[in-house]
C-alpha positions in Angstrom: -0.3 -17.2 -21.4 1.6 -19.8 -19.4 4.2 -18.4 -17.0 6.8 -20.8 -15.6 6.1 -22.4 -12.2 9.2 -20.7 -11.0 7.4 -17.3 -10.8 4.4 -18.8 -9.0 6.8 -20.4 -6.5 8.5 -17.0 -6.0 5.2 -15.3 -5.4 4.3 -18.1 -2.9 7.5 -17.7 -1.0 7.0 -13.9 -0.9 3.5 -14.2 0.5 4.6 -16.7 3.1 7.7 -14.7 4.1 5.8 -11.4 4.4 3.3 -13.0 6.8 0.6 -10.3 6.5 -2.8 -11.3 7.9 -4.9 -9.6 5.2 -2.6 -10.7 2.4 0.3 -9.0 0.6 0.2 -6.2 -1.9 1.6 -6.6 -5.4 4.2 -3.9 -4.6 5.4 -5.8 -1.4 5.5 -9.1 -3.3 7.6 -7.5 -6.1 9.9 -5.8 -3.6 10.5 -9.1 -1.9 11.2 -10.9 -5.2 13.6 -8.2 -6.4 15.5 -8.4 -3.1 15.7 -12.2 -2.9 15.9 -13.2 -6.6 18.0 -10.5 -8.3 18.2 -12.5 -11.6 14.4 -12.6 -12.0 13.2 -9.1 -12.4 10.6 -9.5 -15.1 7.6 -7.5 -13.8 5.2 -8.7 -16.5 5.9 -12.4 -15.7 5.3 -11.8 -12.0 2.1 -10.0 -12.8 0.9 -12.8 -15.0 1.8 -15.4 -12.4 -0.4 -13.6 -9.9 -3.2 -13.2 -12.4 -3.1 -16.9 -13.4 -2.9 -17.9 -9.8 -6.0 -15.9 -8.9 -8.0 -17.3 -11.9 -7.0 -20.9 -11.1 -7.9 -20.5 -7.4 -4.3 -20.8 -6.1 -4.5 -17.2 -4.7 -7.4 -15.2 -3.2 -7.7 -11.5 -4.2 -10.7 -9.9 -2.6 -10.8 -6.3 -3.8 -10.3 -6.8 -7.5 -7.0 -6.3 -9.4 -5.7 -3.8 -6.8 -6.5 -6.0 -3.8 -4.2 -7.8 -1.5 -3.2 -11.4 -2.4 -3.4 -14.4 -0.1 -2.7 -18.1 -0.5 -5.9 -20.0 -0.9 -6.5 -22.7 1.6 -6.6 -26.1 0.1 -5.1 -29.5 0.1 -1.5 -28.1 -0.4 -1.8 -25.1 1.9 -0.1 -26.6 4.9 2.6 -28.3 2.9 3.5 -25.0 1.3 3.8 -23.4 4.8 5.8 -26.2 6.2 8.4 -26.0 3.4 9.4 -22.5 4.5 
């Protein structure tokens, strides 16, 4: 299932804005997206964007599906942080 890049960007923005050292929980990410993007409140697309991001290596999730989510360090890591 391919989710639009828009949802992945919203999750990226949420993780960067929340600035939690150990990563952000799904609940905190959803809360941030609902507060800042009121027109995009599709929970299943947010969940699938997180799931696809973890499987592609875009995010790191250490403790399984209920674990906290962090941005993976890579070639675009600093550019994503600088954009904010």
